[in-house]
Backbone as JSON Lines, residues from 0, in Angstrom:
{"i":0,"aa":"X","n":[0.82,-1.19,0.0],"ca":[0.0,0.0,0.0],"c":[0.87,1.26,0.0]}
{"i":1,"aa":"X","n":[1.94,1.23,0.85],"ca":[2.85,2.37,0.88],"c":[3.52,2.55,-0.47]}
{"i":2,"aa":"X","n":[3.84,1.45,-1.12],"ca":[4.48,1.51,-2.44],"c":[3.55,2.14,-3.46]}
{"i":3,"aa":"X","n":[2.27,1.78,-3.41],"ca":[1.29,2.35,-4.35],"c":[1.15,3.85,-4.13]}
{"i":4,"aa":"X","n":[1.13,4.29,-2.86],"ca":[1.05,5.72,-2.57],"c":[2.29,6.45,-3.08]}
{"i":5,"aa":"X","n":[3.45,5.86,-2.89],"ca":[4.7,6.47,-3.34],"c":[4.71,6.62,-4.85]}
{"i":6,"aa":"X","n":[4.27,5.57,-5.56],"ca":[4.2,5.64,-7.03],"c":[3.2,6.71,-7.45]}
{"i":7,"aa":"X","n":[2.05,6.76,-6.79],"ca":[1.02,7.76,-7.08],"c":[1.57,9.17,-6.86]}
{"i":8,"aa":"X","n":[2.29,9.39,-5.75],"ca":[2.86,10.7,-5.43],"c":[3.9,11.1,-6.46]}
{"i":9,"aa":"X","n":[4.76,10.16,-6.83],"ca":[5.78,10.45,-7.84],"c":[5.12,10.76,-9.18]}
{"i":10,"aa":"X","n":[4.06,10.03,-9.52],"ca":[3.33,10.28,-10.77],"c":[2.72,11.67,-10.77]}
{"i":11,"aa":"X","n":[2.11,12.08,-9.66],"ca":[1.54,13.43,-9.58],"c":[2.62,14.49,-9.64]}
{"i":12,"aa":"X","n":[3.75,14.23,-8.98],"ca":[4.86,15.18,-9.02],"c":[5.37,15.33,-10.45]}
{"i":13,"aa":"X","n":[5.54,14.24,-11.16],"ca":[6.0,14.29,-12.56],"c":[5.0,15.02,-13.43]}
{"i":14,"aa":"X","n":[3.7,14.78,-13.2],"ca":[2.67,15.47,-13.96],"c":[2.73,16.97,-13.68]}
{"i":15,"aa":"X","n":[2.92,17.34,-12.41],"ca":[3.02,18.75,-12.03],"c":[4.22,19.42,-12.68]}
{"i":16,"aa":"X","n":[5.37,18.73,-12.7],"ca":[6.56,19.28,-13.34],"c":[6.33,19.43,-14.83]}
{"i":17,"aa":"X","n":[5.7,18.44,-15.45],"ca":[5.41,18.52,-16.88],"c":[4.49,19.68,-17.2]}
{"i":18,"aa":"X","n":[3.49,19.9,-16.38],"ca":[2.57,21.02,-16.61],"c":[3.27,22.35,-16.4]}
{"i":19,"aa":"X","n":[4.14,22.43,-15.4],"ca":[4.82,23.69,-15.12],"c":[5.79,24.05,-16.24]}
{"i":20,"aa":"X","n":[6.36,23.06,-16.93],"ca":[7.35,23.34,-17.95],"c":[6.75,23.49,-19.34]}
{"i":21,"aa":"X","n":[5.5,23.13,-19.53],"ca":[4.94,23.22,-20.88],"c":[4.76,24.69,-21.27]}
{"i":22,"aa":"X","n":[5.22,25.07,-22.46],"ca":[5.13,26.46,-22.89],"c":[3.68,26.84,-23.18]}
{"i":23,"aa":"X","n":[3.36,28.14,-23.04],"ca":[2.01,28.58,-23.34],"c":[1.75,28.47,-24.84]}
{"i":24,"aa":"X","n":[0.47,28.43,-25.21],"ca":[0.1,28.36,-26.63],"c":[0.65,29.57,-27.38]}
{"i":25,"aa":"X","n":[0.64,30.72,-26.73],"ca":[1.23,31.92,-27.32],"c":[1.63,32.85,-26.2]}
{"i":26,"aa":"X","n":[2.62,33.66,-26.45],"ca":[3.07,34.64,-25.46],"c":[2.64,36.02,-25.92]}
{"i":27,"aa":"X","n":[2.0,36.81,-25.05],"ca":[1.61,38.16,-25.48],"c":[2.87,38.97,-25.79]}
{"i":28,"aa":"X","n":[2.89,39.54,-26.94],"ca":[4.05,40.28,-27.42],"c":[3.59,41.65,-27.88]}
{"i":29,"aa":"X","n":[4.33,42.67,-27.48],"ca":[3.97,44.03,-27.88],"c":[5.01,44.56,-28.84]}
{"i":30,"aa":"X","n":[4.53,45.27,-29.84],"ca":[5.41,45.9,-30.82],"c":[5.02,47.36,-30.91]}
{"i":31,"aa":"X","n":[5.97,48.23,-30.57],"ca":[5.73,49.66,-30.69],"c":[6.48,50.16,-31.91]}
{"i":32,"aa":"X","n":[5.73,50.75,-32.83],"ca":[6.3,51.26,-34.08],"c":[6.22,52.77,-34.06]}
{"i":33,"aa":"X","n":[7.38,53.42,-34.2],"ca":[7.46,54.88,-34.29],"c":[7.9,55.25,-35.7]}
{"i":34,"aa":"X","n":[7.6,56.47,-36.07],"ca":[7.93,56.95,-37.41],"c":[8.8,58.19,-37.29]}
{"i":35,"aa":"X","n":[9.94,58.18,-37.98],"ca":[10.87,59.31,-37.94],"c":[10.35,60.43,-38.85]}
{"i":36,"aa":"X","n":[10.2,61.6,-38.29],"ca":[9.71,62.75,-39.06],"c":[10.86,63.38,-39.85]}
{"i":37,"aa":"X","n":[10.52,63.95,-41.0],"ca":[11.5,64.62,-41.84],"c":[11.0,66.04,-42.12]}
{"i":38,"aa":"X","n":[11.84,67.06,-41.9],"ca":[11.41,68.43,-42.19],"c":[11.05,68.58,-43.67]}
{"i":39,"aa":"X","n":[9.96,69.28,-43.94],"ca":[9.53,69.53,-45.31],"c":[8.63,68.45,-45.89]}
{"i":40,"aa":"X","n":[8.53,67.31,-45.2],"ca":[7.66,66.23,-45.66],"c":[6.46,66.14,-44.73]}
{"i":41,"aa":"X","n":[5.27,66.09,-45.32],"ca":[4.03,65.98,-44.54],"c":[3.28,64.75,-45.03]}
{"i":42,"aa":"X","n":[2.3,64.35,-44.26],"ca":[1.48,63.19,-44.6],"c":[0.07,63.67,-44.88]}
{"i":43,"aa":"X","n":[-0.44,63.37,-46.06],"ca":[-1.78,63.79,-46.43],"c":[-2.78,62.96,-45.64]}
{"i":44,"aa":"X","n":[-3.58,63.62,-44.81],"ca":[-4.51,62.86,-43.98],"c":[-5.79,62.48,-44.7]}
{"i":45,"aa":"X","n":[-5.98,62.97,-45.93],"ca":[-7.16,62.6,-46.71],"c":[-7.0,61.2,-47.33]}
{"i":46,"aa":"X","n":[-5.76,60.74,-47.45],"ca":[-5.49,59.38,-47.93],"c":[-5.27,58.48,-46.73]}
{"i":47,"aa":"X","n":[-5.52,57.2,-46.89],"ca":[-5.32,56.26,-45.78],"c":[-3.88,55.76,-45.75]}
{"i":48,"aa":"X","n":[-3.08,56.34,-44.86],"ca":[-1.75,55.8,-44.61],"c":[-1.92,54.6,-43.69]}
{"i":49,"aa":"X","n":[-1.27,53.49,-44.04],"ca":[-1.49,52.26,-43.27],"c":[-0.17,51.58,-42.91]}
{"i":50,"aa":"X","n":[-0.26,50.76,-41.88],"ca":[0.83,49.88,-41.46],"c":[0.23,48.49,-41.35]}
{"i":51,"aa":"X","n":[0.88,47.51,-41.98],"ca":[0.42,46.14,-41.81],"c":[1.58,45.3,-41.28]}
{"i":52,"aa":"X","n":[1.23,44.33,-40.46],"ca":[2.21,43.43,-39.86],"c":[1.82,42.01,-40.26]}
{"i":53,"aa":"X","n":[2.75,41.31,-40.89],"ca":[2.51,39.92,-41.28],"c":[3.68,39.07,-40.8]}
{"i":54,"aa":"X","n":[3.46,37.78,-40.79],"ca":[4.53,36.88,-40.38],"c":[5.41,36.56,-41.57]}
{"i":55,"aa":"X","n":[6.66,36.27,-41.28],"ca":[7.61,35.91,-42.34],"c":[8.06,34.47,-42.1]}
{"i":56,"aa":"X","n":[8.15,33.7,-43.14],"ca":[8.63,32.33,-43.0],"c":[7.7,31.48,-42.16]}
{"i":57,"aa":"X","n":[8.26,30.84,-41.13],"ca":[7.5,29.91,-40.31],"c":[6.82,30.57,-39.12]}
{"i":58,"aa":"X","n":[6.96,31.87,-38.96],"ca":[6.33,32.54,-37.83],"c":[4.83,32.33,-37.88]}
{"i":59,"aa":"X","n":[4.25,32.02,-36.76],"ca":[2.8,31.84,-36.72],"c":[2.19,32.88,-35.8]}
{"i":60,"aa":"X","n":[1.28,33.65,-36.34],"ca":[0.54,34.63,-35.56],"c":[-0.9,34.18,-35.53]}
{"i":61,"aa":"X","n":[-1.59,34.45,-34.43],"ca":[-2.99,34.06,-34.35],"c":[-3.83,34.86,-35.34]}
{"i":62,"aa":"X","n":[-3.49,36.13,-35.52],"ca":[-4.12,36.94,-36.57],"c":[-3.07,37.06,-37.66]}
{"i":63,"aa":"X","n":[-3.25,36.43,-38.82],"ca":[-2.2,36.41,-39.84],"c":[-1.77,37.79,-40.34]}
{"i":64,"aa":"X","n":[-2.7,38.74,-40.4],"ca":[-2.36,40.08,-40.87],"c":[-3.05,41.08,-39.97]}
{"i":65,"aa":"X","n":[-2.3,42.08,-39.53],"ca":[-2.91,43.19,-38.8],"c":[-2.7,44.43,-39.64]}
{"i":66,"aa":"X","n":[-3.77,45.13,-39.96],"ca":[-3.72,46.35,-40.77],"c":[-4.26,47.49,-39.94]}
{"i":67,"aa":"X","n":[-3.49,48.56,-39.83],"ca":[-3.9,49.72,-39.05],"c":[-3.88,50.97,-39.9]}
{"i":68,"aa":"X","n":[-4.9,51.79,-39.74],"ca":[-4.87,53.13,-40.32],"c":[-4.07,54.0,-39.37]}
{"i":69,"aa":"X","n":[-3.16,54.78,-39.9],"ca":[-2.31,55.62,-39.07],"c":[-2.93,56.99,-38.88]}
{"i":70,"aa":"X","n":[-2.54,57.65,-37.81],"ca":[-2.96,59.03,-37.58],"c":[-1.71,59.83,-37.22]}
{"i":71,"aa":"X","n":[-1.88,61.14,-37.11],"ca":[-0.7,61.95,-36.88],"c":[-0.97,63.25,-36.17]}
{"i":72,"aa":"X","n":[0.07,64.08,-36.15],"ca":[0.02,65.41,-35.53],"c":[-0.45,66.39,-36.59]}
{"i":73,"aa":"X","n":[-1.55,67.05,-36.32],"ca":[-2.15,67.97,-37.29],"c":[-1.23,69.15,-37.59]}
{"i":74,"aa":"X","n":[-1.08,69.48,-38.86],"ca":[-0.29,70.64,-39.29],"c":[-1.07,71.89,-38.93]}
{"i":75,"aa":"X","n":[-0.51,72.79,-38.11],"ca":[-1.25,73.99,-37.71],"c":[-1.56,74.94,-38.87]}
{"i":76,"aa":"X","n":[-0.79,74.84,-39.96],"ca":[-1.0,75.73,-41.1],"c":[-2.0,75.18,-42.1]}
{"i":77,"aa":"X","n":[-2.2,73.86,-42.12],"ca":[-3.09,73.25,-43.1],"c":[-3.61,71.93,-42.53]}
{"i":78,"aa":"X","n":[-4.9,71.89,-42.2],"ca":[-5.44,70.69,-41.53],"c":[-5.68,69.51,-42.47]}
{"i":79,"aa":"X","n":[-5.24,69.6,-43.73],"ca":[-5.27,68.45,-44.63],"c":[-4.04,67.56,-44.44]}
{"i":80,"aa":"X","n":[-3.1,68.01,-43.6],"ca":[-1.82,67.31,-43.46],"c":[-1.48,67.03,-42.01]}
{"i":81,"aa":"X","n":[-0.67,65.98,-41.84],"ca":[-0.03,65.7,-40.55],"c":[1.45,66.02,-40.72]}
{"i":82,"aa":"X","n":[2.04,66.63,-39.71],"ca":[3.48,66.91,-39.75],"c":[4.31,65.69,-39.35]}
{"i":83,"aa":"X","n":[3.7,64.8,-38.59],"ca":[4.38,63.57,-38.16],"c":[3.33,62.51,-37.89]}
{"i":84,"aa":"X","n":[3.73,61.26,-37.98],"ca":[2.82,60.15,-37.67],"c":[2.98,59.75,-36.21]}
{"i":85,"aa":"X","n":[1.87,59.42,-35.58],"ca":[1.91,58.99,-34.18],"c":[2.37,57.54,-34.08]}
{"i":86,"aa":"X","n":[3.1,57.21,-33.01],"ca":[3.5,55.82,-32.82],"c":[2.29,54.92,-32.57]}
{"i":87,"aa":"X","n":[2.42,53.67,-32.92],"ca":[1.35,52.69,-32.67],"c":[1.93,51.55,-31.84]}
{"i":88,"aa":"X","n":[1.08,50.98,-31.0],"ca":[1.5,49.84,-30.18],"c":[0.56,48.69,-30.49]}
{"i":89,"aa":"X","n":[1.14,47.58,-30.92],"ca":[0.37,46.4,-31.3],"c":[0.55,45.3,-30.27]}
{"i":90,"aa":"X","n":[-0.52,44.58,-30.02],"ca":[-0.46,43.4,-29.16],"c":[-0.55,42.19,-30.1]}
{"i":91,"aa":"X","n":[0.55,41.46,-30.22],"ca":[0.62,40.32,-31.14],"c":[0.62,39.02,-30.35]}
{"i":92,"aa":"X","n":[-0.06,38.04,-30.83],"ca":[-0.04,36.71,-30.22],"c":[0.92,35.84,-31.03]}
{"i":93,"aa":"X","n":[2.1,35.62,-30.49],"ca":[3.13,34.84,-31.18],"c":[3.49,33.6,-30.39]}
{"i":94,"aa":"X","n":[4.02,32.62,-31.08],"ca":[4.56,31.45,-30.4],"c":[5.81,31.88,-29.62]}
{"i":95,"aa":"X","n":[6.17,31.17,-28.56],"ca":[7.36,31.54,-27.78],"c":[8.63,31.54,-28.62]}
{"i":96,"aa":"X","n":[9.57,32.42,-28.26],"ca":[10.86,32.49,-28.94],"c":[10.97,33.7,-29.84]}
{"i":97,"aa":"X","n":[11.99,33.68,-30.68],"ca":[12.21,34.77,-31.63],"c":[11.39,34.52,-32.89]}
{"i":98,"aa":"X","n":[10.79,35.58,-33.41],"ca":[9.95,35.48,-34.6],"c":[10.34,36.6,-35.57]}
{"i":99,"aa":"X","n":[10.16,36.35,-36.84],"ca":[10.43,37.37,-37.86],"c":[9.1,37.87,-38.41]}
{"i":100,"aa":"X","n":[8.95,39.19,-38.39],"ca":[7.74,39.83,-38.91],"c":[8.12,40.72,-40.09]}
{"i":101,"aa":"X","n":[7.13,41.03,-40.91],"ca":[7.32,41.98,-42.0],"c":[6.38,43.15,-41.75]}
{"i":102,"aa":"X","n":[6.96,44.34,-41.66],"ca":[6.17,45.56,-41.51],"c":[6.06,46.2,-42.89]}
{"i":103,"aa":"X","n":[4.84,46.49,-43.3],"ca":[4.61,47.13,-44.6],"c":[3.89,48.44,-44.37]}
{"i":104,"aa":"X","n":[4.42,49.5,-44.98],"ca":[3.77,50.8,-44.86],"c":[3.31,51.28,-46.23]}
{"i":105,"aa":"X","n":[2.21,51.96,-46.22],"ca":[1.69,52.63,-47.41],"c":[1.36,54.04,-46.94]}
{"i":106,"aa":"X","n":[2.2,55.0,-47.33],"ca":[2.1,56.35,-46.81],"c":[1.79,57.35,-47.91]}
{"i":107,"aa":"X","n":[0.87,58.25,-47.63],"ca":[0.55,59.35,-48.52],"c":[1.4,60.54,-48.09]}
{"i":108,"aa":"X","n":[2.54,60.72,-48.75],"ca":[3.49,61.76,-48.36],"c":[3.49,62.91,-49.35]}
{"i":109,"aa":"X","n":[3.79,64.09,-48.82],"ca":[3.83,65.29,-49.65],"c":[5.09,66.08,-49.35]}
{"i":110,"aa":"X","n":[5.72,66.55,-50.4],"ca":[6.85,67.46,-50.27],"c":[6.26,68.86,-50.27]}
{"i":111,"aa":"X","n":[6.27,69.5,-49.1],"ca":[5.62,70.81,-48.96],"c":[6.34,71.88,-49.77]}
{"i":112,"aa":"X","n":[7.64,71.74,-50.0],"ca":[8.38,72.74,-50.77],"c":[8.02,72.7,-52.25]}
{"i":113,"aa":"X","n":[7.94,71.48,-52.8],"ca":[7.63,71.33,-54.21],"c":[6.13,71.3,-54.48]}
{"i":114,"aa":"X","n":[5.34,71.06,-53.43],"ca":[3.89,70.98,-53.61],"c":[3.45,69.7,-54.3]}
{"i":115,"aa":"X","n":[4.25,68.64,-54.18],"ca":[3.93,67.36,-54.82],"c":[3.64,66.29,-53.77]}
{"i":116,"aa":"X","n":[2.72,65.4,-54.11],"ca":[2.38,64.29,-53.22],"c":[2.52,62.97,-53.97]}
{"i":117,"aa":"X","n":[2.8,61.91,-53.23],"ca":[2.86,60.58,-53.83],"c":[2.57,59.53,-52.75]}
{"i":118,"aa":"X","n":[2.32,58.33,-53.22],"ca":[2.11,57.21,-52.31],"c":[3.43,56.44,-52.25]}
{"i":119,"aa":"X","n":[3.96,56.27,-51.04],"ca":[5.22,55.56,-50.85],"c":[4.93,54.23,-50.15]}
{"i":120,"aa":"X","n":[5.44,53.16,-50.7],"ca":[5.24,51.83,-50.12],"c":[6.61,51.28,-49.73]}
{"i":121,"aa":"X","n":[6.7,50.73,-48.52],"ca":[7.97,50.17,-48.06],"c":[7.71,48.93,-47.21]}
{"i":122,"aa":"X","n":[8.7,48.03,-47.18],"ca":[8.63,46.83,-46.34],"c":[9.92,46.72,-45.55]}
{"i":123,"aa":"X","n":[9.78,46.23,-44.34],"ca":[10.96,46.01,-43.5],"c":[10.76,44.75,-42.68]}
{"i":124,"aa":"X","n":[11.78,43.88,-42.7],"ca":[11.75,42.67,-41.87],"c":[12.27,43.04,-40.49]}
{"i":125,"aa":"X","n":[11.69,42.39,-39.5],"ca":[12.03,42.7,-38.12],"c":[11.96,41.43,-37.28]}
{"i":126,"aa":"X","n":[13.0,41.17,-36.51],"ca":[12.98,40.03,-35.59],"c":[12.53,40.52,-34.23]}
{"i":127,"aa":"X","n":[11.54,39.85,-33.65],"ca":[11.02,40.22,-32.34],"c":[11.14,39.04,-31.38]}
{"i":128,"aa":"X","n":[11.15,39.35,-30.11],"ca":[11.18,38.33,-29.06],"c":[9.79,38.28,-28.46]}
{"i":129,"aa":"X","n":[9.18,37.1,-28.47],"ca":[7.83,36.99,-27.92],"c":[7.87,37.19,-26.4]}
{"i":130,"aa":"X","n":[6.75,37.67,-25.88],"ca":[6.63,37.87,-24.45],"c":[7.21,39.17,-23.94]}
{"i":131,"aa":"X","n":[7.6,40.09,-24.82],"ca":[8.14,41.38,-24.39],"c":[7.67,42.53,-25.27]}
{"i":132,"aa":"X","n":[8.09,43.74,-24.86],"ca":[7.84,44.93,-25.67],"c":[9.02,45.07,-26.63]}
{"i":133,"aa":"X","n":[8.75,45.05,-27.92],"ca":[9.75,45.24,-28.96],"c":[9.48,46.61,-29.58]}
{"i":134,"aa":"X","n":[10.54,47.36,-29.86],"ca":[10.37,48.7,-30.41],"c":[11.16,48.84,-31.7]}
{"i":135,"aa":"X","n":[10.58,49.6,-32.64],"ca":[11.25,49.87,-33.9],"c":[10.85,51.27,-34.36]}
{"i":136,"aa":"X","n":[11.8,51.98,-34.96],"ca":[11.51,53.28,-35.57],"c":[11.72,53.12,-37.06]}
{"i":137,"aa":"X","n":[10.67,53.41,-37.81],"ca":[10.76,53.31,-39.27],"c":[11.24,54.64,-39.83]}
{"i":138,"aa":"X","n":[12.19,54.57,-40.73],"ca":[12.71,55.77,-41.37],"c":[11.65,56.39,-42.26]}
{"i":139,"aa":"X","n":[11.67,57.69,-42.34],"ca":[10.73,58.39,-43.21],"c":[11.04,58.02,-44.65]}
{"i":140,"aa":"X","n":[10.02,57.98,-45.48],"ca":[10.26,57.61,-46.88],"c":[11.03,58.69,-47.62]}
{"i":141,"aa":"X","n":[11.83,58.25,-48.56],"ca":[12.5,59.19,-49.45],"c":[11.44,59.63,-50.45]}
{"i":142,"aa":"X","n":[11.26,60.93,-50.6],"ca":[10.19,61.42,-51.47],"c":[10.53,61.16,-52.92]}
{"i":143,"aa":"X","n":[9.63,60.45,-53.6],"ca":[9.77,60.17,-55.04],"c":[8.44,60.52,-55.7]}
{"i":144,"aa":"X","n":[8.38,61.62,-56.44],"ca":[7.1,61.98,-57.09],"c":[6.74,61.02,-58.21]}
C-alpha cells in the first residue's frame, strides 16, 4: 500500500513538473512602431496611410495580418496634413521564442516645398522576441514623385 502511494505521489509530481514546464500556446508580445519625421515632408490625412504586420517564414501569428490606419500630428498651417505620424502599439499573439515579422507601410506623403504628393510603399523585416515589448523606428520615406 505504501508503495502504491509512493508511485502515485511520484506520478503526480512528474505530472506537475510537466505542466509547469509546458510552454504557453502563445506569449503576449507588444510591438511599438514609431515613425521618424523629416522636415519639409508631410502626410496627407485625406489618404489612408497604413501599417500592416505579417509573419515571415514559419512565424505563426494568431491573426495572420494586422492592418492599421495611421494618424498623426495635425499641421497647424493646413489641416489636410499631418506633420508627423503617431507611434502605434500592437499586441501580437506569437509562439514563444524569436519570430520574424514583416512591416509594410503605405504612406501618402507630400513634399511641402515642391507641392507634390505621392504614395510611398515600403517593407521592412524585423525580428522580435515573444513575451516582451519590442520597439522599432521606421525611417521616413524618401520622397519620389
